[in-house]
PQR file of N, CA, C, O and H, with PARSE charges and radii, in Angstrom:
ATOM      1  N   UNK A   1      10.520   7.508 -14.746 -0.4000 1.5000
ATOM      2  CA  UNK A   1       9.594   7.627 -13.633 -0.0000 2.0000
ATOM      3  C   UNK A   1       9.244   6.103 -13.316  0.5500 1.7000
ATOM      4  O   UNK A   1       8.869   5.320 -14.188 -0.5500 1.4000
ATOM      5  N   UNK A   2       9.414   5.753 -11.910 -0.4000 1.5000
ATOM      6  CA  UNK A   2       9.436   4.533 -11.478 -0.0000 2.0000
ATOM      7  C   UNK A   2       7.891   4.046 -11.414  0.5500 1.7000
ATOM      8  O   UNK A   2       7.029   4.703 -11.997 -0.5500 1.4000
ATOM      9  H   UNK A   2       9.719   6.390 -11.201  0.4000 1.0000
ATOM     10  N   UNK A   3       7.617   3.047 -10.794 -0.4000 1.5000
ATOM     11  CA  UNK A   3       6.189   2.459 -10.681 -0.0000 2.0000
ATOM     12  C   UNK A   3       5.378   3.258  -9.550  0.5500 1.7000
ATOM     13  O   UNK A   3       5.943   3.752  -8.574 -0.5500 1.4000
ATOM     14  H   UNK A   3       8.318   2.513 -10.320  0.4000 1.0000
ATOM     15  N   UNK A   4       4.021   3.334  -9.774 -0.4000 1.5000
ATOM     16  CA  UNK A   4       3.059   3.820  -8.627 -0.0000 2.0000
ATOM     17  C   UNK A   4       3.471   3.345  -7.625  0.5500 1.7000
ATOM     18  O   UNK A   4       4.469   2.642  -7.778 -0.5500 1.4000
ATOM     19  H   UNK A   4       3.562   2.933 -10.567  0.4000 1.0000
ATOM     20  N   UNK A   5       2.948   3.486  -6.233 -0.4000 1.5000
ATOM     21  CA  UNK A   5       3.190   2.696  -5.088 -0.0000 2.0000
ATOM     22  C   UNK A   5       2.206   1.475  -5.433  0.5500 1.7000
ATOM     23  O   UNK A   5       2.660   0.332  -5.391 -0.5500 1.4000
ATOM     24  H   UNK A   5       2.137   4.057  -6.109  0.4000 1.0000
ATOM     25  N   UNK A   6       0.939   1.690  -5.754 -0.4000 1.5000
ATOM     26  CA  UNK A   6       0.184   0.534  -6.085 -0.0000 2.0000
ATOM     27  C   UNK A   6       0.905  -0.545  -6.904  0.5500 1.7000
ATOM     28  O   UNK A   6       0.948  -1.721  -6.544 -0.5500 1.4000
ATOM     29  H   UNK A   6       0.570   2.619  -5.788  0.4000 1.0000
ATOM     30  N   UNK A   7       1.469  -0.077  -8.028 -0.4000 1.5000
ATOM     31  CA  UNK A   7       2.400  -1.180  -8.654 -0.0000 2.0000
ATOM     32  C   UNK A   7       3.243  -2.062  -7.799  0.5500 1.7000
ATOM     33  O   UNK A   7       3.317  -3.290  -7.853 -0.5500 1.4000
ATOM     34  H   UNK A   7       1.434   0.879  -8.320  0.4000 1.0000
ATOM     35  N   UNK A   8       4.014  -1.053  -6.814 -0.4000 1.5000
ATOM     36  CA  UNK A   8       5.067  -1.672  -6.123 -0.0000 2.0000
ATOM     37  C   UNK A   8       4.433  -2.627  -5.106  0.5500 1.7000
ATOM     38  O   UNK A   8       4.936  -3.720  -4.847 -0.5500 1.4000
ATOM     39  H   UNK A   8       3.954  -0.055  -6.770  0.4000 1.0000
ATOM     40  N   UNK A   9       3.405  -2.209  -4.588 -0.4000 1.5000
ATOM     41  CA  UNK A   9       2.721  -2.975  -3.487 -0.0000 2.0000
ATOM     42  C   UNK A   9       2.124  -4.189  -4.004  0.5500 1.7000
ATOM     43  O   UNK A   9       2.005  -5.130  -3.220 -0.5500 1.4000
ATOM     44  H   UNK A   9       2.996  -1.321  -4.798  0.4000 1.0000
ATOM     45  N   UNK A  10       1.741  -4.313  -5.167 -0.4000 1.5000
ATOM     46  CA  UNK A  10       0.808  -5.591  -5.923 -0.0000 2.0000
ATOM     47  C   UNK A  10       2.038  -6.519  -5.909  0.5500 1.7000
ATOM     48  O   UNK A  10       1.712  -7.706  -5.901 -0.5500 1.4000
ATOM     49  H   UNK A  10       1.837  -3.549  -5.804  0.4000 1.0000
ATOM     50  N   UNK A  11       3.181  -6.324  -5.904 -0.4000 1.5000
ATOM     51  CA  UNK A  11       4.170  -7.511  -6.169 -0.0000 2.0000
ATOM     52  C   UNK A  11       4.217  -8.521  -4.714  0.5500 1.7000
ATOM     53  O   UNK A  11       4.882  -9.554  -4.656 -0.5500 1.4000
ATOM     54  H   UNK A  11       3.446  -5.360  -5.911  0.4000 1.0000
ATOM     55  N   UNK A  12       3.411  -8.011  -3.636 -0.4000 1.5000
ATOM     56  CA  UNK A  12       3.362  -8.490  -2.431 -0.0000 2.0000
ATOM     57  C   UNK A  12       2.013  -9.213  -2.015  0.5500 1.7000
ATOM     58  O   UNK A  12       1.756  -9.740  -0.933 -0.5500 1.4000
ATOM     59  H   UNK A  12       2.870  -7.172  -3.683  0.4000 1.0000
ATOM     60  N   UNK A  13       1.142  -9.095  -3.246 -0.4000 1.5000
ATOM     61  CA  UNK A  13      -0.109  -9.900  -3.162 -0.0000 2.0000
ATOM     62  C   UNK A  13      -0.249 -11.288  -2.916  0.5500 1.7000
ATOM     63  O   UNK A  13       0.029 -12.047  -3.844 -0.5500 1.4000
ATOM     64  H   UNK A  13       1.350  -8.667  -4.125  0.4000 1.0000
ATOM     65  N   UNK A  14      -0.629 -11.760  -1.834 -0.4000 1.5000
ATOM     66  CA  UNK A  14      -0.483 -13.365  -1.592 -0.0000 2.0000
ATOM     67  C   UNK A  14      -1.811 -13.855  -0.744  0.5500 1.7000
ATOM     68  O   UNK A  14      -1.628 -13.967   0.468 -0.5500 1.4000
ATOM     69  H   UNK A  14      -0.855 -11.143  -1.080  0.4000 1.0000
ATOM     70  N   UNK A  15      -2.896 -14.106  -1.158 -0.4000 1.5000
ATOM     71  CA  UNK A  15      -4.055 -14.320  -0.200 -0.0000 2.0000
ATOM     72  C   UNK A  15      -3.873 -15.327   0.665  0.5500 1.7000
ATOM     73  O   UNK A  15      -4.715 -15.426   1.558 -0.5500 1.4000
ATOM     74  H   UNK A  15      -3.045 -14.015  -2.143  0.4000 1.0000
ATOM     75  N   UNK A  16      -3.005 -16.090   0.634 -0.4000 1.5000
ATOM     76  CA  UNK A  16      -2.562 -17.355   1.635 -0.0000 2.0000
ATOM     77  C   UNK A  16      -1.746 -16.860   2.664  0.5500 1.7000
ATOM     78  O   UNK A  16      -1.814 -17.433   3.751 -0.5500 1.4000
ATOM     79  H   UNK A  16      -2.321 -16.010  -0.091  0.4000 1.0000
ATOM     80  N   UNK A  17      -0.776 -15.638   2.492 -0.4000 1.5000
ATOM     81  CA  UNK A  17       0.263 -15.213   3.429 -0.0000 2.0000
ATOM     82  C   UNK A  17      -0.622 -14.319   4.384  0.5500 1.7000
ATOM     83  O   UNK A  17      -1.746 -13.843   4.226 -0.5500 1.4000
ATOM     84  H   UNK A  17      -0.720 -15.173   1.609  0.4000 1.0000
ATOM     85  N   UNK A  18       0.353 -14.252   5.517 -0.4000 1.5000
ATOM     86  CA  UNK A  18      -0.328 -13.476   6.817 -0.0000 2.0000
ATOM     87  C   UNK A  18       0.790 -12.557   7.123  0.5500 1.7000
ATOM     88  O   UNK A  18       0.596 -11.908   8.151 -0.5500 1.4000
ATOM     89  H   UNK A  18       1.266 -14.639   5.645  0.4000 1.0000
ATOM     90  N   UNK A  19       1.926 -12.319   6.505 -0.4000 1.5000
ATOM     91  CA  UNK A  19       2.958 -11.116   6.831 -0.0000 2.0000
ATOM     92  C   UNK A  19       2.307  -9.789   6.515  0.5500 1.7000
ATOM     93  O   UNK A  19       1.455  -9.588   5.651 -0.5500 1.4000
ATOM     94  H   UNK A  19       2.084 -12.846   5.670  0.4000 1.0000
ATOM     95  N   UNK A  20       2.787  -9.003   7.266 -0.4000 1.5000
ATOM     96  CA  UNK A  20       2.250  -7.532   7.066 -0.0000 2.0000
ATOM     97  C   UNK A  20       2.167  -6.969   5.750  0.5500 1.7000
ATOM     98  O   UNK A  20       1.195  -6.313   5.375 -0.5500 1.4000
ATOM     99  H   UNK A  20       3.480  -9.167   7.968  0.4000 1.0000
ATOM    100  N   UNK A  21       3.321  -7.252   4.937 -0.4000 1.5000
ATOM    101  CA  UNK A  21       3.305  -6.515   3.725 -0.0000 2.0000
ATOM    102  C   UNK A  21       2.209  -7.265   2.729  0.5500 1.7000
ATOM    103  O   UNK A  21       1.706  -6.556   1.858 -0.5500 1.4000
ATOM    104  H   UNK A  21       4.110  -7.785   5.241  0.4000 1.0000
ATOM    105  N   UNK A  22       1.847  -8.522   2.799 -0.4000 1.5000
ATOM    106  CA  UNK A  22       0.922  -9.255   2.044 -0.0000 2.0000
ATOM    107  C   UNK A  22      -0.402  -8.770   2.686  0.5500 1.7000
ATOM    108  O   UNK A  22      -1.408  -8.731   1.977 -0.5500 1.4000
ATOM    109  H   UNK A  22       2.255  -9.098   3.508  0.4000 1.0000
ATOM    110  N   UNK A  23      -0.450  -8.464   3.753 -0.4000 1.5000
ATOM    111  CA  UNK A  23      -1.999  -8.339   4.399 -0.0000 2.0000
ATOM    112  C   UNK A  23      -2.316  -6.794   3.691  0.5500 1.7000
ATOM    113  O   UNK A  23      -3.423  -6.615   3.182 -0.5500 1.4000
ATOM    114  H   UNK A  23       0.367  -8.495   4.328  0.4000 1.0000
ATOM    115  N   UNK A  24      -1.387  -5.794   3.686 -0.4000 1.5000
ATOM    116  CA  UNK A  24      -1.593  -4.676   3.032 -0.0000 2.0000
ATOM    117  C   UNK A  24      -1.874  -4.593   1.662  0.5500 1.7000
ATOM    118  O   UNK A  24      -2.757  -3.847   1.238 -0.5500 1.4000
ATOM    119  H   UNK A  24      -0.488  -5.939   4.099  0.4000 1.0000
ATOM    120  N   UNK A  25      -0.996  -5.505   0.736 -0.4000 1.5000
ATOM    121  CA  UNK A  25      -1.162  -5.708  -0.343 -0.0000 2.0000
ATOM    122  C   UNK A  25      -2.448  -6.177  -0.817  0.5500 1.7000
ATOM    123  O   UNK A  25      -3.053  -5.670  -1.762 -0.5500 1.4000
ATOM    124  H   UNK A  25      -0.280  -6.111   1.080  0.4000 1.0000
ATOM    125  N   UNK A  26      -2.888  -7.272  -0.054 -0.4000 1.5000
ATOM    126  CA  UNK A  26      -4.251  -8.043  -0.161 -0.0000 2.0000
ATOM    127  C   UNK A  26      -5.267  -7.083  -0.018  0.5500 1.7000
ATOM    128  O   UNK A  26      -6.150  -7.084  -0.875 -0.5500 1.4000
ATOM    129  H   UNK A  26      -2.396  -7.684   0.713  0.4000 1.0000
ATOM    130  N   UNK A  27      -5.325  -6.147   1.023 -0.4000 1.5000
ATOM    131  CA  UNK A  27      -6.284  -4.928   1.164 -0.0000 2.0000
ATOM    132  C   UNK A  27      -6.539  -3.964  -0.011  0.5500 1.7000
ATOM    133  O   UNK A  27      -7.609  -3.547  -0.455 -0.5500 1.4000
ATOM    134  H   UNK A  27      -4.608  -6.146   1.720  0.4000 1.0000
ATOM    135  N   UNK A  28      -5.295  -3.725  -0.387 -0.4000 1.5000
ATOM    136  CA  UNK A  28      -5.261  -2.539  -1.494 -0.0000 2.0000
ATOM    137  C   UNK A  28      -5.656  -3.142  -2.917  0.5500 1.7000
ATOM    138  O   UNK A  28      -6.151  -2.454  -3.811 -0.5500 1.4000
ATOM    139  H   UNK A  28      -4.426  -4.064  -0.025  0.4000 1.0000
ATOM    140  N   UNK A  29      -5.382  -4.497  -3.026 -0.4000 1.5000
ATOM    141  CA  UNK A  29      -5.799  -4.951  -4.225 -0.0000 2.0000
ATOM    142  C   UNK A  29      -7.150  -5.193  -4.397  0.5500 1.7000
ATOM    143  O   UNK A  29      -7.638  -5.442  -5.500 -0.5500 1.4000
ATOM    144  H   UNK A  29      -4.980  -5.055  -2.300  0.4000 1.0000
ATOM    145  N   UNK A  30      -7.839  -5.128  -3.275 -0.4000 1.5000
ATOM    146  CA  UNK A  30      -9.369  -5.574  -3.380 -0.0000 2.0000
ATOM    147  C   UNK A  30     -10.164  -4.068  -3.104  0.5500 1.7000
ATOM    148  O   UNK A  30     -11.375  -4.032  -2.887 -0.5500 1.4000
ATOM    149  H   UNK A  30      -7.443  -4.926  -2.379  0.4000 1.0000
ATOM    150  N   UNK A  31      -9.380  -2.941  -3.142 -0.4000 1.5000
ATOM    151  CA  UNK A  31      -9.927  -1.827  -3.026 -0.0000 2.0000
ATOM    152  C   UNK A  31      -9.981  -0.833  -4.125  0.5500 1.7000
ATOM    153  O   UNK A  31      -9.012  -0.112  -4.367 -0.5500 1.4000
ATOM    154  H   UNK A  31      -8.396  -2.971  -3.318  0.4000 1.0000
ATOM    155  N   UNK A  32     -10.985  -0.780  -4.734 -0.4000 1.5000
ATOM    156  CA  UNK A  32     -11.332  -0.297  -6.083 -0.0000 2.0000
ATOM    157  C   UNK A  32     -11.127   1.287  -6.160  0.5500 1.7000
ATOM    158  O   UNK A  32     -11.022   1.889  -7.229 -0.5500 1.4000
ATOM    159  H   UNK A  32     -11.772  -1.365  -4.538  0.4000 1.0000
ATOM    160  N   UNK A  33     -11.085   1.858  -4.967 -0.4000 1.5000
ATOM    161  CA  UNK A  33     -11.116   3.356  -4.659 -0.0000 2.0000
ATOM    162  C   UNK A  33      -9.462   3.659  -4.545  0.5500 1.7000
ATOM    163  O   UNK A  33      -9.088   4.831  -4.608 -0.5500 1.4000
ATOM    164  H   UNK A  33     -11.170   1.369  -4.099  0.4000 1.0000
ATOM    165  N   UNK A  34      -8.667   2.777  -4.406 -0.4000 1.5000
ATOM    166  CA  UNK A  34      -7.271   3.206  -3.994 -0.0000 2.0000
ATOM    167  C   UNK A  34      -6.604   4.063  -5.061  0.5500 1.7000
ATOM    168  O   UNK A  34      -6.951   3.894  -6.230 -0.5500 1.4000
ATOM    169  H   UNK A  34      -8.971   1.826  -4.355  0.4000 1.0000
ATOM    170  N   UNK A  35      -5.758   4.888  -4.787 -0.4000 1.5000
ATOM    171  CA  UNK A  35      -5.343   5.853  -5.702 -0.0000 2.0000
ATOM    172  C   UNK A  35      -4.127   5.128  -6.493  0.5500 1.7000
ATOM    173  O   UNK A  35      -2.946   5.155  -6.146 -0.5500 1.4000
ATOM    174  H   UNK A  35      -5.476   5.025  -3.837  0.4000 1.0000
ATOM    175  N   UNK A  36      -4.619   4.534  -7.527 -0.4000 1.5000
ATOM    176  CA  UNK A  36      -3.570   3.527  -8.150 -0.0000 2.0000
ATOM    177  C   UNK A  36      -2.360   4.209  -8.892  0.5500 1.7000
ATOM    178  O   UNK A  36      -1.297   3.611  -9.063 -0.5500 1.4000
ATOM    179  H   UNK A  36      -5.579   4.512  -7.808  0.4000 1.0000
ATOM    180  N   UNK A  37      -2.563   5.361  -9.278 -0.4000 1.5000
ATOM    181  CA  UNK A  37      -1.490   6.018 -10.107 -0.0000 2.0000
ATOM    182  C   UNK A  37      -0.574   6.969  -9.336  0.5500 1.7000
ATOM    183  O   UNK A  37       0.323   7.587  -9.910 -0.5500 1.4000
ATOM    184  H   UNK A  37      -3.426   5.846  -9.139  0.4000 1.0000
ATOM    185  N   UNK A  38      -0.803   7.072  -8.092 -0.4000 1.5000
ATOM    186  CA  UNK A  38      -0.195   8.089  -6.900 -0.0000 2.0000
ATOM    187  C   UNK A  38       1.313   7.549  -6.900  0.5500 1.7000
ATOM    188  O   UNK A  38       1.598   6.363  -7.067 -0.5500 1.4000
ATOM    189  H   UNK A  38      -1.532   6.570  -7.626  0.4000 1.0000
ATOM    190  N   UNK A  39       2.106   8.426  -6.721 -0.4000 1.5000
ATOM    191  CA  UNK A  39       3.447   8.210  -6.244 -0.0000 2.0000
ATOM    192  C   UNK A  39       3.659   9.167  -5.062  0.5500 1.7000
ATOM    193  O   UNK A  39       4.799   9.427  -4.675 -0.5500 1.4000
ATOM    194  H   UNK A  39       1.875   9.390  -6.585  0.4000 1.0000
ATOM    195  N   UNK A  40       2.503   9.722  -4.453 -0.4000 1.5000
ATOM    196  CA  UNK A  40       2.609  10.821  -3.554 -0.0000 2.0000
ATOM    197  C   UNK A  40       2.255  10.335  -2.028  0.5500 1.7000
ATOM    198  O   UNK A  40       1.117  10.022  -1.677 -0.5500 1.4000
ATOM    199  H   UNK A  40       1.577   9.511  -4.767  0.4000 1.0000
ATOM    200  N   UNK A  41       3.331  10.322  -1.234 -0.4000 1.5000
ATOM    201  CA  UNK A  41       3.088   9.796   0.124 -0.0000 2.0000
ATOM    202  C   UNK A  41       1.874  10.370   0.641  0.5500 1.7000
ATOM    203  O   UNK A  41       0.954   9.664   1.052 -0.5500 1.4000
ATOM    204  H   UNK A  41       4.255  10.576  -1.520  0.4000 1.0000
ATOM    205  N   UNK A  42       1.834  11.868   0.634 -0.4000 1.5000
ATOM    206  CA  UNK A  42       0.724  12.499   1.548 -0.0000 2.0000
ATOM    207  C   UNK A  42      -0.724  12.126   1.028  0.5500 1.7000
ATOM    208  O   UNK A  42      -1.685  12.086   1.796 -0.5500 1.4000
ATOM    209  H   UNK A  42       2.582  12.442   0.300  0.4000 1.0000
ATOM    210  N   UNK A  43      -0.823  11.843  -0.387 -0.4000 1.5000
ATOM    211  CA  UNK A  43      -2.117  11.438  -0.955 -0.0000 2.0000
ATOM    212  C   UNK A  43      -2.460  10.084  -0.638  0.5500 1.7000
ATOM    213  O   UNK A  43      -3.620   9.754  -0.390 -0.5500 1.4000
ATOM    214  H   UNK A  43      -0.042  11.875  -1.011  0.4000 1.0000
ATOM    215  N   UNK A  44      -1.378   9.192  -0.636 -0.4000 1.5000
ATOM    216  CA  UNK A  44      -1.811   7.803  -0.272 -0.0000 2.0000
ATOM    217  C   UNK A  44      -2.047   7.706   1.190  0.5500 1.7000
ATOM    218  O   UNK A  44      -2.965   6.980   1.572 -0.5500 1.4000
ATOM    219  H   UNK A  44      -0.436   9.460  -0.837  0.4000 1.0000
ATOM    220  N   UNK A  45      -1.304   8.372   2.077 -0.4000 1.5000
ATOM    221  CA  UNK A  45      -1.493   8.423   3.405 -0.0000 2.0000
ATOM    222  C   UNK A  45      -2.968   8.946   3.996  0.5500 1.7000
ATOM    223  O   UNK A  45      -3.664   8.349   4.817 -0.5500 1.4000
ATOM    224  H   UNK A  45      -0.558   8.962   1.766  0.4000 1.0000
ATOM    225  N   UNK A  46      -3.231  10.137   3.397 -0.4000 1.5000
ATOM    226  CA  UNK A  46      -4.421  10.680   3.662 -0.0000 2.0000
ATOM    227  C   UNK A  46      -5.560   9.734   3.515  0.5500 1.7000
ATOM    228  O   UNK A  46      -6.426   9.646   4.386 -0.5500 1.4000
ATOM    229  H   UNK A  46      -2.665  10.622   2.730  0.4000 1.0000
ATOM    230  N   UNK A  47      -5.573   8.880   2.201 -0.4000 1.5000
ATOM    231  CA  UNK A  47      -6.614   8.027   1.910 -0.0000 2.0000
ATOM    232  C   UNK A  47      -6.438   7.068   2.924  0.5500 1.7000
ATOM    233  O   UNK A  47      -7.438   7.004   3.639 -0.5500 1.4000
ATOM    234  H   UNK A  47      -4.870   8.952   1.494  0.4000 1.0000
ATOM    235  N   UNK A  48      -5.669   6.414   3.203 -0.4000 1.5000
ATOM    236  CA  UNK A  48      -5.475   5.421   3.992 -0.0000 2.0000
ATOM    237  C   UNK A  48      -5.979   5.854   5.377  0.5500 1.7000
ATOM    238  O   UNK A  48      -6.625   5.017   6.007 -0.5500 1.4000
ATOM    239  H   UNK A  48      -4.856   6.466   2.623  0.4000 1.0000
ATOM    240  N   UNK A  49      -5.787   6.922   5.865 -0.4000 1.5000
ATOM    241  CA  UNK A  49      -6.219   7.124   7.416 -0.0000 2.0000
ATOM    242  C   UNK A  49      -7.599   7.758   7.274  0.5500 1.7000
ATOM    243  O   UNK A  49      -8.147   8.086   8.326 -0.5500 1.4000
ATOM    244  H   UNK A  49      -5.262   7.602   5.353  0.4000 1.0000
ATOM    245  N   UNK A  50      -8.234   7.976   6.132 -0.4000 1.5000
ATOM    246  CA  UNK A  50      -9.692   8.189   6.058 -0.0000 2.0000
ATOM    247  C   UNK A  50     -10.589   6.925   5.922  0.5500 1.7000
ATOM    248  O   UNK A  50     -11.817   6.949   5.996 -0.5500 1.4000
ATOM    249  H   UNK A  50      -7.788   7.709   5.277  0.4000 1.0000
ATOM    250  N   UNK A  51      -9.799   5.777   5.706 -0.4000 1.5000
ATOM    251  CA  UNK A  51     -10.613   4.473   5.464 -0.0000 2.0000
ATOM    252  C   UNK A  51     -10.266   3.439   6.647  0.5500 1.7000
ATOM    253  O   UNK A  51      -9.172   2.901   6.816 -0.5500 1.4000
ATOM    254  H   UNK A  51      -8.801   5.758   5.646  0.4000 1.0000
ATOM    255  N   UNK A  52     -11.256   3.295   7.319 -0.4000 1.5000
ATOM    256  CA  UNK A  52     -11.145   2.580   8.575 -0.0000 2.0000
ATOM    257  C   UNK A  52     -10.517   1.431   8.466  0.5500 1.7000
ATOM    258  O   UNK A  52      -9.610   1.163   9.254 -0.5500 1.4000
ATOM    259  H   UNK A  52     -12.145   3.732   7.182  0.4000 1.0000
ATOM    260  N   UNK A  53     -10.951   0.424   7.320 -0.4000 1.5000
ATOM    261  CA  UNK A  53     -10.303  -0.753   7.343 -0.0000 2.0000
ATOM    262  C   UNK A  53      -8.859  -0.815   7.218  0.5500 1.7000
ATOM    263  O   UNK A  53      -8.283  -1.901   7.294 -0.5500 1.4000
ATOM    264  H   UNK A  53     -11.688   0.642   6.680  0.4000 1.0000
ATOM    265  N   UNK A  54      -8.157   0.403   7.008 -0.4000 1.5000
ATOM    266  CA  UNK A  54      -6.778   0.458   6.835 -0.0000 2.0000
ATOM    267  C   UNK A  54      -6.194   0.760   8.290  0.5500 1.7000
ATOM    268  O   UNK A  54      -4.991   0.618   8.508 -0.5500 1.4000
ATOM    269  H   UNK A  54      -8.624   1.285   6.946  0.4000 1.0000
ATOM    270  N   UNK A  55      -7.054   1.168   9.243 -0.4000 1.5000
ATOM    271  CA  UNK A  55      -6.493   1.638  10.449 -0.0000 2.0000
ATOM    272  C   UNK A  55      -5.370   0.797  11.239  0.5500 1.7000
ATOM    273  O   UNK A  55      -4.404   1.297  11.816 -0.5500 1.4000
ATOM    274  H   UNK A  55      -8.031   1.284   9.065  0.4000 1.0000
ATOM    275  N   UNK A  56      -5.691  -0.640  11.152 -0.4000 1.5000
ATOM    276  CA  UNK A  56      -4.389  -1.361  11.641 -0.0000 2.0000
ATOM    277  C   UNK A  56      -3.051  -1.654  10.825  0.5500 1.7000
ATOM    278  O   UNK A  56      -2.117  -2.385  11.157 -0.5500 1.4000
ATOM    279  H   UNK A  56      -6.475  -1.046  10.682  0.4000 1.0000
ATOM    280  N   UNK A  57      -3.211  -0.868   9.637 -0.4000 1.5000
ATOM    281  CA  UNK A  57      -2.198  -0.997   8.551 -0.0000 2.0000
ATOM    282  C   UNK A  57      -1.484   0.196   8.328  0.5500 1.7000
ATOM    283  O   UNK A  57      -0.746   0.241   7.344 -0.5500 1.4000
ATOM    284  H   UNK A  57      -3.969  -0.275   9.367  0.4000 1.0000
ATOM    285  N   UNK A  58      -1.577   1.162   9.068 -0.4000 1.5000
ATOM    286  CA  UNK A  58      -0.836   2.116   8.869 -0.0000 2.0000
ATOM    287  C   UNK A  58       0.636   2.481   9.022  0.5500 1.7000
ATOM    288  O   UNK A  58       1.311   3.294   8.392 -0.5500 1.4000
ATOM    289  H   UNK A  58      -2.177   1.125   9.867  0.4000 1.0000
ATOM    290  N   UNK A  59       1.034   1.457  10.283 -0.4000 1.5000
ATOM    291  CA  UNK A  59       2.621   1.430  10.428 -0.0000 2.0000
ATOM    292  C   UNK A  59       3.150   0.368   9.260  0.5500 1.7000
ATOM    293  O   UNK A  59       4.297   0.422   8.816 -0.5500 1.4000
ATOM    294  H   UNK A  59       0.485   0.796  10.795  0.4000 1.0000
ATOM    295  N   UNK A  60       2.403  -0.366   8.931 -0.4000 1.5000
ATOM    296  CA  UNK A  60       2.749  -1.430   7.681 -0.0000 2.0000
ATOM    297  C   UNK A  60       2.892  -0.492   6.484  0.5500 1.7000
ATOM    298  O   UNK A  60       3.928  -0.613   5.831 -0.5500 1.4000
ATOM    299  H   UNK A  60       1.471  -0.410   9.292  0.4000 1.0000
ATOM    300  N   UNK A  61       2.140   0.285   6.159 -0.4000 1.5000
ATOM    301  CA  UNK A  61       2.503   1.323   5.055 -0.0000 2.0000
ATOM    302  C   UNK A  61       3.501   2.017   5.314  0.5500 1.7000
ATOM    303  O   UNK A  61       4.379   2.095   4.455 -0.5500 1.4000
ATOM    304  H   UNK A  61       1.297   0.384   6.689  0.4000 1.0000
ATOM    305  N   UNK A  62       3.654   2.740   6.616 -0.4000 1.5000
ATOM    306  CA  UNK A  62       4.962   3.417   6.557 -0.0000 2.0000
ATOM    307  C   UNK A  62       6.221   2.652   6.276  0.5500 1.7000
ATOM    308  O   UNK A  62       7.112   3.174   5.606 -0.5500 1.4000
ATOM    309  H   UNK A  62       2.941   2.677   7.313  0.4000 1.0000
ATOM    310  N   UNK A  63       6.339   1.392   6.775 -0.4000 1.5000
ATOM    311  CA  UNK A  63       7.572   0.532   6.439 -0.0000 2.0000
ATOM    312  C   UNK A  63       7.551   0.299   4.872  0.5500 1.7000
ATOM    313  O   UNK A  63       8.612   0.297   4.249 -0.5500 1.4000
ATOM    314  H   UNK A  63       5.615   0.968   7.319  0.4000 1.0000
ATOM    315  N   UNK A  64       6.359   0.106   4.256 -0.4000 1.5000
ATOM    316  CA  UNK A  64       5.980  -0.262   2.558 -0.0000 2.0000
ATOM    317  C   UNK A  64       6.656   0.911   1.785  0.5500 1.7000
ATOM    318  O   UNK A  64       7.425   0.767   0.835 -0.5500 1.4000
ATOM    319  H   UNK A  64       5.497   0.107   4.762  0.4000 1.0000
ATOM    320  N   UNK A  65       6.214   2.210   2.387 -0.4000 1.5000
ATOM    321  CA  UNK A  65       6.552   3.411   1.838 -0.0000 2.0000
ATOM    322  C   UNK A  65       8.195   3.388   1.738  0.5500 1.7000
ATOM    323  O   UNK A  65       8.745   3.678   0.675 -0.5500 1.4000
ATOM    324  H   UNK A  65       5.589   2.327   3.159  0.4000 1.0000
ATOM    325  N   UNK A  66       8.945   3.026   2.914 -0.4000 1.5000
ATOM    326  CA  UNK A  66      10.228   3.336   2.866 -0.0000 2.0000
ATOM    327  C   UNK A  66      10.676   2.219   1.876  0.5500 1.7000
ATOM    328  O   UNK A  66      11.520   2.615   1.072 -0.5500 1.4000
ATOM    329  H   UNK A  66       8.499   2.790   3.777  0.4000 1.0000
ATOM    330  N   UNK A  67      10.360   1.099   1.767 -0.4000 1.5000
ATOM    331  CA  UNK A  67      10.803   0.091   0.934 -0.0000 2.0000
ATOM    332  C   UNK A  67      10.725   0.409  -0.402  0.5500 1.7000
ATOM    333  O   UNK A  67      11.670   0.171  -1.154 -0.5500 1.4000
ATOM    334  H   UNK A  67       9.675   0.777   2.420  0.4000 1.0000
ATOM    335  N   UNK A  68       9.212   1.166  -0.967 -0.4000 1.5000
ATOM    336  CA  UNK A  68       9.212   1.596  -2.194 -0.0000 2.0000
ATOM    337  C   UNK A  68      10.015   2.678  -2.525  0.5500 1.7000
ATOM    338  O   UNK A  68      10.464   2.814  -3.663 -0.5500 1.4000
ATOM    339  H   UNK A  68       8.444   1.359  -0.356  0.4000 1.0000
ATOM    340  N   UNK A  69      10.258   3.554  -1.514 -0.4000 1.5000
ATOM    341  CA  UNK A  69      11.138   4.573  -1.940 -0.0000 2.0000
ATOM    342  C   UNK A  69      12.807   3.941  -2.317  0.5500 1.7000
ATOM    343  O   UNK A  69      13.543   4.375  -3.203 -0.5500 1.4000
ATOM    344  H   UNK A  69       9.893   3.444  -0.589  0.4000 1.0000
ATOM    345  N   UNK A  70      13.052   3.015  -1.533 -0.4000 1.5000
ATOM    346  CA  UNK A  70      14.241   2.249  -1.833 -0.0000 2.0000
ATOM    347  C   UNK A  70      14.389   1.697  -3.062  0.5500 1.7000
ATOM    348  O   UNK A  70      15.473   1.792  -3.637 -0.5500 1.4000
ATOM    349  H   UNK A  70      12.454   2.662  -0.813  0.4000 1.0000
ATOM    350  N   UNK A  71      13.252   1.002  -3.673 -0.4000 1.5000
ATOM    351  CA  UNK A  71      13.152   0.496  -4.878 -0.0000 2.0000
ATOM    352  C   UNK A  71      13.256   1.251  -6.041  0.5500 1.7000
ATOM    353  O   UNK A  71      13.796   0.864  -7.077 -0.5500 1.4000
ATOM    354  H   UNK A  71      12.371   0.925  -3.205  0.4000 1.0000
ATOM    355  N   UNK A  72      12.685   2.433  -5.841 -0.4000 1.5000
ATOM    356  CA  UNK A  72      12.631   3.283  -6.913 -0.0000 2.0000
ATOM    357  C   UNK A  72      13.875   4.230  -6.974  0.5500 1.7000
ATOM    358  O   UNK A  72      13.978   5.056  -7.881 -0.5500 1.4000
ATOM    359  H   UNK A  72      12.246   2.748  -5.000  0.4000 1.0000
TER
END
């Protein structure tokens, strides 16, 4: 079994970067309630949709999810 989405996105954490993947990764890394063990698109997508601070990152998440699926 491959990494969780959280483990995947943590590769992109960079507080000095301003690219979309890093912005998403930085937000996720600061979110203590993020479902860190999940590998389920619907669970993570629902979580992000219910948290307003991710509202501008949903498209980025879709792109990141595609990359995650390719990587695993």
